[in-house]
Every structure is written in C-alpha cells, then in structure tokens.
SEGUDO-479955 format. One record per residue (C-alpha): residue in one letter; x, y, z. Coordinates in steps of 0.5 Angstrom, whole numbers, plus 500, padded with zeros to 3 digits. Layout:
<sites>
+--------+-----+-----+-----+
| residu |  c1 |  c2 |  c3 |
+--------+-----+-----+-----+
|      A |   X |   Y |   Z |
...
+--------+-----+-----+-----+
</sites>
This chain:
<sites>
+--------+-----+-----+-----+
| residu |  c1 |  c2 |  c3 |
+--------+-----+-----+-----+
|      X | 675 | 489 | 570 |
|      X | 668 | 485 | 572 |
|      X | 666 | 490 | 578 |
|      X | 666 | 487 | 585 |
|      X | 660 | 487 | 589 |
|      X | 657 | 485 | 596 |
|      X | 654 | 479 | 592 |
|      X | 661 | 477 | 589 |
|      X | 662 | 471 | 593 |
|      X | 655 | 468 | 591 |
|      X | 657 | 469 | 584 |
|      X | 663 | 465 | 585 |
|      X | 659 | 460 | 589 |
|      X | 654 | 459 | 583 |
|      X | 661 | 458 | 578 |
|      X | 663 | 452 | 583 |
|      X | 656 | 449 | 583 |
|      X | 655 | 449 | 575 |
|      X | 662 | 447 | 574 |
|      X | 661 | 441 | 579 |
|      X | 659 | 436 | 574 |
|      X | 666 | 435 | 571 |
|      X | 669 | 430 | 577 |
|      X | 663 | 426 | 579 |
|      X | 667 | 420 | 580 |
|      X | 663 | 418 | 587 |
|      X | 657 | 418 | 583 |
|      X | 652 | 413 | 584 |
|      X | 653 | 406 | 580 |
|      X | 649 | 406 | 574 |
|      X | 643 | 401 | 574 |
|      X | 644 | 395 | 570 |
|      X | 641 | 394 | 563 |
|      X | 636 | 389 | 561 |
|      X | 636 | 391 | 554 |
|      X | 640 | 394 | 549 |
|      X | 640 | 402 | 548 |
|      X | 637 | 405 | 542 |
|      X | 636 | 411 | 539 |
|      X | 631 | 409 | 534 |
|      X | 635 | 408 | 528 |
|      X | 634 | 402 | 524 |
|      X | 641 | 400 | 522 |
|      X | 644 | 393 | 524 |
|      X | 651 | 396 | 523 |
|      X | 650 | 401 | 529 |
|      X | 648 | 394 | 533 |
|      X | 654 | 391 | 531 |
|      X | 658 | 398 | 533 |
|      X | 655 | 397 | 540 |
|      X | 656 | 390 | 540 |
|      X | 664 | 391 | 539 |
|      X | 664 | 397 | 544 |
|      X | 660 | 393 | 550 |
|      X | 665 | 387 | 549 |
|      X | 670 | 392 | 551 |
|      X | 667 | 394 | 557 |
|      X | 666 | 386 | 559 |
|      X | 673 | 384 | 557 |
|      X | 675 | 390 | 562 |
|      X | 670 | 389 | 567 |
|      X | 667 | 396 | 567 |
|      X | 660 | 398 | 568 |
|      X | 658 | 404 | 563 |
|      X | 655 | 410 | 565 |
|      X | 648 | 411 | 564 |
|      X | 645 | 414 | 558 |
|      X | 645 | 422 | 558 |
|      X | 639 | 426 | 559 |
|      X | 635 | 429 | 553 |
|      X | 638 | 435 | 555 |
|      X | 645 | 433 | 556 |
|      X | 645 | 429 | 549 |
|      X | 641 | 435 | 545 |
|      X | 647 | 440 | 547 |
|      X | 652 | 435 | 545 |
|      X | 650 | 433 | 539 |
|      X | 648 | 440 | 537 |
|      X | 655 | 442 | 538 |
|      X | 658 | 436 | 534 |
|      X | 654 | 437 | 528 |
|      X | 652 | 444 | 527 |
|      X | 657 | 447 | 532 |
|      X | 653 | 451 | 537 |
|      X | 648 | 449 | 543 |
|      X | 641 | 449 | 542 |
|      X | 636 | 454 | 544 |
|      X | 632 | 454 | 550 |
|      X | 626 | 453 | 546 |
|      X | 629 | 447 | 542 |
|      X | 631 | 444 | 549 |
|      X | 624 | 444 | 552 |
|      X | 621 | 441 | 546 |
|      X | 625 | 435 | 545 |
|      X | 625 | 434 | 553 |
|      X | 617 | 433 | 552 |
|      X | 617 | 429 | 546 |
|      X | 615 | 422 | 547 |
|      X | 617 | 419 | 541 |
|      X | 622 | 413 | 542 |
|      X | 626 | 415 | 536 |
|      X | 627 | 422 | 537 |
|      X | 634 | 422 | 538 |
|      X | 635 | 419 | 531 |
|      X | 631 | 424 | 528 |
|      X | 635 | 430 | 531 |
|      X | 641 | 427 | 528 |
|      X | 638 | 426 | 521 |
|      X | 635 | 433 | 522 |
|      X | 642 | 436 | 524 |
|      X | 645 | 433 | 518 |
|      X | 641 | 437 | 513 |
|      X | 642 | 443 | 517 |
|      X | 646 | 449 | 513 |
|      X | 650 | 450 | 520 |
|      X | 652 | 443 | 519 |
|      X | 656 | 445 | 512 |
|      X | 659 | 451 | 516 |
|      X | 661 | 447 | 522 |
|      X | 665 | 442 | 518 |
|      X | 668 | 447 | 513 |
|      X | 671 | 451 | 520 |
|      X | 673 | 444 | 522 |
|      X | 677 | 442 | 516 |
|      X | 679 | 449 | 514 |
|      X | 683 | 450 | 520 |
|      X | 686 | 443 | 519 |
|      X | 688 | 444 | 512 |
|      X | 691 | 451 | 512 |
|      X | 691 | 452 | 520 |
|      X | 688 | 458 | 524 |
|      X | 692 | 463 | 522 |
|      X | 692 | 464 | 514 |
|      X | 699 | 463 | 511 |
|      X | 701 | 468 | 506 |
|      X | 699 | 468 | 499 |
|      X | 693 | 463 | 501 |
|      X | 686 | 464 | 500 |
|      X | 682 | 462 | 506 |
|      X | 675 | 464 | 503 |
|      X | 678 | 460 | 497 |
|      X | 679 | 454 | 501 |
|      X | 672 | 455 | 505 |
|      X | 668 | 456 | 498 |
|      X | 671 | 449 | 496 |
|      X | 670 | 445 | 503 |
|      X | 663 | 449 | 503 |
|      X | 661 | 446 | 496 |
|      X | 663 | 439 | 498 |
|      X | 660 | 438 | 505 |
|      X | 653 | 442 | 502 |
|      X | 653 | 436 | 496 |
|      X | 656 | 431 | 501 |
|      X | 661 | 429 | 496 |
|      X | 665 | 422 | 498 |
|      X | 671 | 423 | 502 |
|      X | 675 | 420 | 497 |
|      X | 673 | 425 | 492 |
|      X | 675 | 431 | 496 |
|      X | 682 | 428 | 498 |
|      X | 683 | 427 | 491 |
|      X | 681 | 434 | 489 |
|      X | 686 | 437 | 494 |
|      X | 692 | 433 | 493 |
|      X | 692 | 434 | 485 |
|      X | 689 | 441 | 485 |
|      X | 692 | 446 | 480 |
|      X | 690 | 453 | 478 |
|      X | 688 | 460 | 481 |
|      X | 687 | 460 | 489 |
|      X | 680 | 462 | 489 |
|      X | 678 | 459 | 482 |
|      X | 680 | 452 | 485 |
|      X | 680 | 453 | 492 |
|      X | 683 | 446 | 493 |
|      X | 690 | 449 | 491 |
|      X | 690 | 453 | 498 |
|      X | 691 | 446 | 502 |
|      X | 698 | 445 | 498 |
|      X | 699 | 453 | 498 |
|      X | 699 | 453 | 505 |
|      X | 704 | 447 | 506 |
|      X | 709 | 450 | 501 |
|      X | 711 | 457 | 505 |
|      X | 718 | 455 | 504 |
|      X | 722 | 452 | 498 |
|      X | 723 | 445 | 502 |
|      X | 722 | 441 | 495 |
|      X | 715 | 438 | 498 |
|      X | 717 | 436 | 505 |
|      X | 711 | 439 | 508 |
|      X | 706 | 437 | 503 |
|      X | 709 | 430 | 504 |
|      X | 708 | 430 | 512 |
|      X | 701 | 434 | 512 |
|      X | 698 | 429 | 507 |
|      X | 700 | 423 | 510 |
|      X | 698 | 425 | 517 |
|      X | 691 | 428 | 515 |
|      X | 689 | 423 | 510 |
|      X | 692 | 417 | 511 |
|      X | 693 | 417 | 519 |
|      X | 701 | 416 | 519 |
|      X | 706 | 420 | 521 |
|      X | 712 | 419 | 517 |
|      X | 716 | 426 | 518 |
|      X | 721 | 423 | 523 |
|      X | 723 | 419 | 517 |
|      X | 725 | 425 | 513 |
|      X | 732 | 424 | 516 |
|      X | 733 | 417 | 519 |
|      X | 729 | 411 | 520 |
|      X | 724 | 411 | 525 |
|      X | 727 | 409 | 532 |
|      X | 720 | 406 | 535 |
|      X | 717 | 403 | 529 |
|      X | 718 | 400 | 522 |
|      X | 718 | 407 | 518 |
|      X | 724 | 407 | 514 |
|      X | 727 | 414 | 511 |
|      X | 726 | 411 | 504 |
|      X | 719 | 411 | 505 |
|      X | 718 | 418 | 506 |
|      X | 722 | 420 | 500 |
|      X | 718 | 415 | 496 |
|      X | 712 | 419 | 498 |
|      X | 715 | 425 | 497 |
|      X | 717 | 424 | 490 |
|      X | 709 | 424 | 488 |
|      X | 709 | 431 | 490 |
|      X | 715 | 434 | 486 |
|      X | 711 | 435 | 479 |
|      X | 709 | 442 | 482 |
|      X | 711 | 449 | 484 |
|      X | 707 | 455 | 487 |
|      X | 707 | 461 | 483 |
|      X | 706 | 468 | 486 |
|      X | 703 | 474 | 482 |
|      X | 703 | 481 | 484 |
|      X | 700 | 487 | 481 |
|      X | 701 | 495 | 482 |
|      X | 697 | 498 | 487 |
|      X | 694 | 504 | 483 |
|      X | 694 | 509 | 489 |
|      X | 701 | 508 | 491 |
|      X | 704 | 505 | 485 |
|      X | 707 | 500 | 489 |
|      X | 707 | 492 | 487 |
|      X | 703 | 488 | 492 |
|      X | 700 | 481 | 492 |
|      X | 695 | 479 | 487 |
|      X | 694 | 472 | 487 |
|      X | 698 | 465 | 488 |
|      X | 697 | 459 | 484 |
|      X | 699 | 451 | 483 |
|      X | 702 | 449 | 476 |
|      X | 705 | 443 | 474 |
|      X | 712 | 442 | 472 |
|      X | 716 | 437 | 468 |
|      X | 720 | 433 | 474 |
|      X | 721 | 426 | 472 |
|      X | 726 | 421 | 475 |
|      X | 728 | 419 | 482 |
|      X | 729 | 423 | 488 |
|      X | 735 | 424 | 491 |
|      X | 736 | 424 | 499 |
|      X | 742 | 423 | 504 |
|      X | 743 | 418 | 509 |
|      X | 746 | 420 | 516 |
|      X | 752 | 416 | 514 |
|      X | 753 | 421 | 508 |
|      X | 751 | 416 | 502 |
|      X | 746 | 419 | 497 |
|      X | 740 | 415 | 496 |
|      X | 735 | 415 | 490 |
|      X | 727 | 414 | 491 |
|      X | 722 | 413 | 486 |
|      X | 714 | 414 | 487 |
|      X | 712 | 408 | 491 |
|      X | 706 | 407 | 495 |
|      X | 704 | 401 | 499 |
|      X | 709 | 397 | 494 |
|      X | 705 | 399 | 488 |
|      X | 711 | 402 | 483 |
|      X | 709 | 408 | 479 |
|      X | 713 | 410 | 472 |
|      X | 718 | 415 | 474 |
|      X | 719 | 418 | 467 |
|      X | 716 | 424 | 464 |
|      X | 709 | 424 | 462 |
|      X | 706 | 420 | 468 |
|      X | 702 | 425 | 473 |
|      X | 704 | 423 | 479 |
|      X | 699 | 426 | 484 |
|      X | 694 | 423 | 480 |
|      X | 697 | 416 | 480 |
|      X | 698 | 417 | 488 |
|      X | 690 | 419 | 488 |
|      X | 688 | 413 | 485 |
|      X | 693 | 409 | 489 |
|      X | 690 | 411 | 496 |
|      X | 683 | 409 | 495 |
|      X | 685 | 402 | 493 |
|      X | 683 | 396 | 497 |
|      X | 677 | 394 | 501 |
|      X | 679 | 398 | 507 |
|      X | 685 | 403 | 505 |
|      X | 688 | 408 | 509 |
|      X | 684 | 414 | 507 |
|      X | 678 | 410 | 510 |
|      X | 681 | 408 | 516 |
|      X | 684 | 415 | 517 |
|      X | 677 | 418 | 517 |
|      X | 674 | 413 | 521 |
|      X | 679 | 414 | 526 |
|      X | 679 | 422 | 526 |
|      X | 671 | 422 | 526 |
|      X | 670 | 418 | 532 |
|      X | 675 | 422 | 535 |
|      X | 672 | 428 | 533 |
|      X | 665 | 426 | 536 |
|      X | 667 | 421 | 542 |
|      X | 673 | 426 | 545 |
|      X | 678 | 420 | 543 |
|      X | 680 | 416 | 537 |
|      X | 681 | 409 | 537 |
|      X | 689 | 411 | 537 |
|      X | 692 | 417 | 540 |
|      X | 693 | 421 | 537 |
|      X | 688 | 420 | 531 |
|      X | 693 | 421 | 526 |
|      X | 699 | 416 | 528 |
|      X | 696 | 409 | 526 |
|      X | 700 | 403 | 525 |
|      X | 703 | 397 | 529 |
|      X | 707 | 401 | 534 |
|      X | 701 | 404 | 536 |
|      X | 695 | 399 | 536 |
|      X | 688 | 401 | 536 |
|      X | 684 | 400 | 542 |
|      X | 678 | 397 | 538 |
|      X | 682 | 394 | 532 |
|      X | 676 | 390 | 529 |
|      X | 671 | 395 | 530 |
|      X | 676 | 400 | 526 |
|      X | 677 | 396 | 520 |
|      X | 670 | 394 | 520 |
|      X | 667 | 401 | 520 |
|      X | 673 | 403 | 514 |
|      X | 670 | 397 | 510 |
|      X | 663 | 399 | 511 |
|      X | 665 | 407 | 509 |
|      X | 668 | 404 | 503 |
|      X | 661 | 400 | 501 |
|      X | 657 | 407 | 503 |
|      X | 662 | 411 | 498 |
|      X | 665 | 415 | 503 |
|      X | 659 | 418 | 505 |
|      X | 661 | 422 | 511 |
|      X | 654 | 424 | 513 |
|      X | 653 | 416 | 514 |
|      X | 659 | 416 | 518 |
|      X | 657 | 421 | 523 |
|      X | 650 | 418 | 523 |
|      X | 653 | 411 | 525 |
|      X | 657 | 414 | 531 |
|      X | 651 | 419 | 533 |
|      X | 647 | 413 | 534 |
|      X | 651 | 409 | 538 |
|      X | 650 | 407 | 545 |
|      X | 657 | 410 | 547 |
|      X | 656 | 417 | 544 |
|      X | 649 | 417 | 548 |
|      X | 652 | 416 | 555 |
|      X | 653 | 421 | 560 |
|      X | 660 | 424 | 561 |
|      X | 659 | 423 | 569 |
|      X | 662 | 417 | 571 |
|      X | 662 | 413 | 577 |
|      X | 667 | 408 | 581 |
|      X | 665 | 402 | 576 |
|      X | 668 | 405 | 570 |
|      X | 673 | 411 | 573 |
|      X | 679 | 407 | 570 |
|      X | 676 | 409 | 563 |
|      X | 681 | 415 | 563 |
|      X | 684 | 416 | 557 |
|      X | 687 | 423 | 559 |
|      X | 691 | 419 | 564 |
|      X | 694 | 415 | 559 |
|      X | 689 | 409 | 559 |
|      X | 686 | 406 | 553 |
|      X | 679 | 409 | 552 |
|      X | 673 | 404 | 553 |
|      X | 668 | 409 | 551 |
|      X | 664 | 407 | 557 |
|      X | 662 | 415 | 558 |
|      X | 663 | 421 | 554 |
|      X | 669 | 424 | 555 |
|      X | 669 | 432 | 556 |
|      X | 671 | 435 | 550 |
|      X | 674 | 442 | 549 |
|      X | 670 | 447 | 545 |
|      X | 673 | 450 | 538 |
|      X | 673 | 458 | 538 |
|      X | 667 | 458 | 533 |
|      X | 663 | 453 | 537 |
|      X | 664 | 458 | 543 |
|      X | 663 | 464 | 540 |
|      X | 656 | 461 | 536 |
|      X | 654 | 458 | 543 |
|      X | 654 | 465 | 546 |
|      X | 650 | 468 | 540 |
|      X | 645 | 463 | 541 |
|      X | 645 | 463 | 549 |
|      X | 645 | 471 | 549 |
|      X | 643 | 474 | 543 |
|      X | 649 | 478 | 544 |
|      X | 650 | 479 | 536 |
|      X | 644 | 483 | 536 |
|      X | 646 | 488 | 542 |
|      X | 648 | 494 | 540 |
|      X | 648 | 491 | 532 |
|      X | 644 | 494 | 527 |
|      X | 646 | 489 | 521 |
|      X | 649 | 483 | 519 |
|      X | 655 | 486 | 516 |
|      X | 657 | 489 | 523 |
|      X | 655 | 483 | 527 |
|      X | 660 | 479 | 522 |
|      X | 665 | 484 | 523 |
|      X | 664 | 483 | 531 |
|      X | 665 | 476 | 530 |
|      X | 672 | 476 | 526 |
|      X | 674 | 481 | 531 |
|      X | 673 | 477 | 537 |
|      X | 676 | 471 | 533 |
|      X | 682 | 475 | 533 |
|      X | 682 | 476 | 540 |
|      X | 681 | 469 | 541 |
|      X | 687 | 467 | 537 |
|      X | 692 | 472 | 541 |
|      X | 690 | 469 | 547 |
|      X | 692 | 462 | 544 |
|      X | 699 | 464 | 541 |
|      X | 699 | 458 | 538 |
|      X | 700 | 456 | 530 |
|      X | 698 | 449 | 531 |
|      X | 691 | 448 | 527 |
|      X | 689 | 443 | 532 |
|      X | 691 | 446 | 539 |
|      X | 689 | 453 | 537 |
|      X | 682 | 452 | 535 |
|      X | 680 | 450 | 542 |
|      X | 678 | 453 | 548 |
|      X | 682 | 450 | 554 |
|      X | 681 | 454 | 560 |
|      X | 688 | 458 | 560 |
|      X | 688 | 464 | 564 |
|      X | 688 | 469 | 558 |
|      X | 682 | 465 | 555 |
|      X | 679 | 466 | 561 |
|      X | 680 | 473 | 562 |
|      X | 678 | 474 | 555 |
|      X | 671 | 470 | 557 |
|      X | 670 | 474 | 563 |
|      X | 672 | 481 | 561 |
|      X | 671 | 481 | 553 |
|      X | 667 | 485 | 549 |
|      X | 662 | 479 | 547 |
|      X | 661 | 477 | 554 |
|      X | 660 | 485 | 556 |
|      X | 655 | 485 | 550 |
|      X | 652 | 478 | 553 |
|      X | 650 | 481 | 560 |
|      X | 648 | 488 | 558 |
|      X | 640 | 489 | 558 |
|      X | 640 | 493 | 551 |
|      X | 635 | 492 | 546 |
|      X | 635 | 486 | 543 |
|      X | 639 | 482 | 548 |
|      X | 637 | 476 | 551 |
|      X | 637 | 479 | 558 |
|      X | 633 | 485 | 556 |
|      X | 628 | 480 | 553 |
|      X | 628 | 476 | 559 |
|      X | 627 | 482 | 564 |
|      X | 621 | 485 | 561 |
|      X | 617 | 478 | 560 |
|      X | 612 | 476 | 566 |
|      X | 614 | 471 | 571 |
|      X | 617 | 471 | 578 |
|      X | 625 | 470 | 579 |
|      X | 625 | 463 | 580 |
|      X | 621 | 462 | 573 |
|      X | 627 | 467 | 570 |
|      X | 632 | 463 | 573 |
|      X | 630 | 457 | 570 |
|      X | 630 | 460 | 563 |
|      X | 637 | 463 | 564 |
|      X | 640 | 456 | 566 |
|      X | 636 | 453 | 560 |
|      X | 639 | 458 | 555 |
|      X | 646 | 457 | 557 |
|      X | 647 | 450 | 560 |
|      X | 641 | 447 | 556 |
|      X | 638 | 444 | 563 |
|      X | 634 | 446 | 569 |
|      X | 637 | 448 | 575 |
|      X | 637 | 444 | 581 |
|      X | 634 | 446 | 588 |
|      X | 641 | 448 | 591 |
|      X | 642 | 452 | 584 |
|      X | 636 | 456 | 585 |
|      X | 637 | 457 | 592 |
|      X | 643 | 460 | 591 |
|      X | 641 | 465 | 585 |
|      X | 635 | 467 | 589 |
|      X | 640 | 469 | 595 |
|      X | 644 | 473 | 590 |
|      X | 638 | 477 | 587 |
|      X | 634 | 478 | 593 |
|      X | 641 | 480 | 597 |
|      X | 642 | 487 | 593 |
|      X | 637 | 493 | 591 |
|      X | 640 | 493 | 584 |
|      X | 636 | 487 | 581 |
|      X | 639 | 488 | 574 |
|      X | 646 | 488 | 577 |
|      X | 644 | 481 | 580 |
|      X | 641 | 478 | 574 |
|      X | 648 | 480 | 570 |
|      X | 652 | 477 | 576 |
|      X | 648 | 471 | 575 |
|      X | 648 | 471 | 567 |
|      X | 656 | 472 | 568 |
|      X | 657 | 466 | 572 |
|      X | 653 | 462 | 568 |
|      X | 657 | 464 | 561 |
|      X | 664 | 463 | 565 |
|      X | 662 | 456 | 568 |
|      X | 666 | 450 | 566 |
|      X | 659 | 447 | 564 |
|      X | 658 | 452 | 559 |
|      X | 665 | 453 | 556 |
|      X | 666 | 445 | 555 |
|      X | 663 | 440 | 551 |
|      X | 660 | 434 | 555 |
+--------+-----+-----+-----+
</sites>
C-alpha cells in the first residue's frame, strides 16, 4: 500500500486540483468567433465537415467551446494517432511554434510515425479477436496481418475482404485468426455472421437469429441469408507430440474450404422450417456448388457510391476520435437508430470511397476539423451537448474518452521512463509490459473487446494504478528513471514542479497548483519522498488517466 505521511492531505489536494478540469460547467462562455477556425490544412472537404457541424450548433442554439490550447490538443492527437502522450520536450517545442499550419503538420507527421501502425494494430486486434486471445487463435498472426496492412496504408475495403475470405494456416495467413476467433463453438457460423455484420457493416442482426427484430425492420430470414455466405468453411485444429512429455499438444489451426451448397435451413418461432439462400441487399448469389460465397460476399459489400462498409468505418473512426459516433452505438446503424448528422455521414462515406478507402485520409479529415480541435471544457452555452446523458451529440466540445490499456501503459512510459528503471534490456522491458497488461485484464474481468480495453476508473483499476509495480517503478529514483534525472538537474523546486506537470499532464501548472506542490515539498525534511508523493498524485489524477 502507498505509505501514509503527514503530507498525505496535501497529496490528495493535488489530486483534486489536477482533476477539476472534467466538470467545468460554469466556465466562462466562449468568445464569439469572427472567422472560421483552421488548422492550416488546405482541403475544401474539411471546410464542408466544419460547415455541417456548425449548422448543427446553430440549429440547436449552442455555442461551441473555445479551441483547445496547444498543449491540450497535442496530448489528445498523440493519444489518438500513436497511442501515447507526447514528451515534455515536444510540448515545449509545439507551444513555441508560431506556424499557423503547425497542427495540420503534426497530424501528417504522426500519421507517418511507426507508432501509428502499432496503435491501430492494437485497436483492431482487440476488436477482431478480443482482449483475451481465444484458444487456437494466433494473436501474433493477427497482429502481423494488421501491422503490414496499416504500414502499407492498404485500402480498408481490401483489408475487410481479406478478413472475410481468409483461408489457411493461422500464422502464414494472419487474417484467418479473425474467423477462428468467432468459431470457438460449433455454431454453423452464427458468431461469424454476427461479428462480421457488426464490425464491418455497422449493423446488428444477431437478435434476428431466432425471431424478427421487435424494434426495427431486420427480419429473421436476413440473418440466415447473411449466414449462408459463411457456410463453406470449417476450422481444422492440428496437434503434435511434445518430445519432452510424449503427450499431444496444440500445434496450429487453419481455415479450409468445404463443399457446402444449397440453402440454409432455420426454424421460426412457430416451429416451421424455412430456407435461406445467399442474398445481400437484394443481390442474389447462385447457391449451387462451384460458387465461392465468401468471395461473392466480399464483392457485394463494396458495391455502390456509399456502401455500408464505408459508412460503418466512417462512423466508427469518427467515434474513435470524437468520443461518440454519429450513432450510438457506432455498430448499430439503420432507420431505427438515425444518425445525428446523416448528411455528413453519407457525404464522408462517399468521399472515402472516392479516396479508395484511405484510412489515413479519413483520420486526417477528422483531426483537422474544428470540432476535434475544441477544448473538452464546456460552459453554460453548450452544457446540453451531453451525449453521456442520452442527448444527441453535437460535437460542440471534445468529449472525455477512456484510455485503452495500451495507451495508459505507453503514456506512463513516456511520462516517467519507468520501463528503464531497473530494466537492463528490451526483452525484460517487454516482459514487464505483458505482465502489467495481464494485471490490467484481471482488473477488468470482462471479455468484451470494446469495454475491456479501456481504463474506466473502477476500484480494482484505481488500486492497481496507485499501488502497482509500474507506478512504483515510475516514482522510484533509480538510475534511468525520469525522477532520478529530474532531481539531479539544476533548478529550484518551482522549475522542477513545472517539468513534472509538463511530463505527465503535458501542461504547465497554474499558481494554485505550484503553491500546493511547494507546500508539500517544503513541509517535509525528506525531499525525495515529497517529490515521489507529488509524482504519484499526478500519475493517479483523472487528468492523466483520461484522454481529453
């Protein structure tokens, strides 16, 4: 447990001070704008997006929050694009830069950073196979496929087509791991059908497996029509002999094609048996043998000016960057769940198709919008823009986002150099990372790929943050740690306090925070312990563990 000292009340005062940004409903109203905000990006489509969002503000009589400070925005865009906070040095450089196009240039730079590839590989690995790797699924194979795809910036439609048509060895063709992860039970591709439509088409048809949907137009036959596209495959699990024990152990798994043909049979609630043929959006596929249904499905889902696959990825990516999509949830689109900005969603999907499903271009559009560049603080003139309370999102301020486990870990590393403290090589540092991730998953006890990836402030998570090995390493003064480096540098306490805030929260402290920190440090004869208390408070503050 964290040691209790006379200064503990000051420490918790610091936690309150640095966490107060999340509920500034009484903040001063934003200044009126005389000209449209711009990051310096010269793309007329960004102006179109800004115009549609601004129309929503006017229609709902809300005033947007001010543009985020350079420090707030830089932290946000680093977390969203490369999965970690910026270093203190980068924050200082960016805040001093007077180039009016510096924000758009940072977006371009981060999109070319190798960490962008790693970040989106993490995001999509968790979505496609889950946080906990299912049995007989190769996580490394899945990551290799995604890493190569994002590194080459392959078109999204091609990535999806590879995933739904994959066959072969789970490491030689890493795309098969998506299908293997959905085939843990012998359920005649029911889970594959549900996951594919939800992840790639943005529609939830799993409820119609057994009956017509009670609240929308999805019918039972539509589920089984989709399902019939995935019946021409099966998983094969291979085993081998362990030379040490002589026992049979898992070797590898693969997806192989089968000769399935004809209709799929399903039972209605009335007990009547029905048949379903491979049909997508009224497009019928020959059900006889010789037709590779998954390949036909992969062709059908990309047809048209704005196919569902394009609308779905736009909605999901907008939700990833903005905190909420145009629909809630992002994977349940349809007439029963109208989008907040339907014209904008459709137009972005059309433009994405024209740009050959370029995900970097999609990210570039979103990160350069006025809405993405607003502060997360809100005032009386836009407090109704509160989707967490069930209101339609208007994007008049940035919504607070939970960090993923990977973002939190990697941000702790950037802020503190904790991976260097007591570590002698890369392999040991990576082992520490895997061990911490394992502890993080236990704290969640949740198999959902979306939910179990994030830090949402539960008591087990908070205790792990406060008392875990990573935080202990972070606040140690061992050789190689940030705190060790800071304390050996020249400068008075105020200078060092400012550097600690900059390295953790990516901003300078205000006068009240400096005064509280100085009282903490001057109030104890053990200066090292006081600095450790302060660092511990910063690392455990809401402002550090949430993306805003």
